[in-house]
Each structure stands twice: as C-alpha cells, then as structure tokens.
N, C-alpha and C positions, 0 to 999 in steps of 0.2 A: 214791273214787279207786281205780284199778286197782293191783294188786300191782306190775305192770311199772313204772308211773310212780313208785310209792312208792320202789322200789329206786333209781331214777335220782335222785330228789329227795334221798334220804339220801346217795347218793354225791356229789352236788353240794355239799351242806352239809359233809360230812366232809372232802372234798379241796379245798374252796374253788374250785370250777370255775364258769365262767360258763355262760349258756345256749348260747352259741356252742360251747363245748367239749363240752357234753353232746350237742348236736345232731350235732357231728362224730363223736363216739364212737358214737352210735346209728347213723349212716349207715355207719360202718366195721364195724358188727356186734360191737362190743366188749361185754364182760360187766361190768356195774358191780360184781359181786362180786369180780372179779379186780383191781380198781384198787389194792388194798392191796399186791399184789406188784409192781405197776408203779410205784407212787409212790416218790419219793425222800424218805426220812426223814432226810436229811442224814448218814446213816451210810455210804452208798455214793456217793462223790463222782463216780463215773464215770457215774451215771444222770442223765438229763435230768429236770427237773421234769415232773410229769404233764401240765400244760397244753401245754408245749412238745413233749412226746412225741406227744400227740394231734395237734397241728398238723403236725408233720413227717410222720407217717404219712398224714394226710389229704392233704397236698400230694403225697406220692409216689403215692398211688392216684388222686386226682382231678385233679391238676395245677392246682389253684387254692388260694388262701389260705384262703378260708372259704366256707360255703354261700351261695348266691344269696339265698335267703329264709330268714330266721331265725325259728323258731317257739319259743314258750315252752312249758314242760311243762304 
C-alpha cells in the first residue's frame, strides 16, 4: 500500500468518513493531515461537522452534490 493511500485510510477511520467524502476531499486537493484542525470536536459549536464541510466546499467548487463515479481506496 502506498503512503498516500495509507494516510487517507487512517483519516477515514479516525474521522468516520465515507468513501464519497474521501473522494471529494481528494478531488478538492485537501490534505488528510489537516483534518484535525477542520474537524468539530463538539467544543466549537460554530464549526460544521467535517463530512458536511467537505460536501459544502465540493458543491461550491464543482456545482454538484457528489462525484459521478465513486471509487474505493
């Protein structure tokens, strides 16, 4: 397994993301190491949950709800 995929798999498990969210984040060019700062740990009520944040950014950039073809890691 490549290091790149390993980091994404770890982020998927740690932040309870689905394959769709991981693919969206990869298409957006997000860094899996930075998810800790983006995630809502229920301490900052103003932050969106990470899956919702990824979906909103994806919609703003690509003007669609989810990718046409969903690939697994």
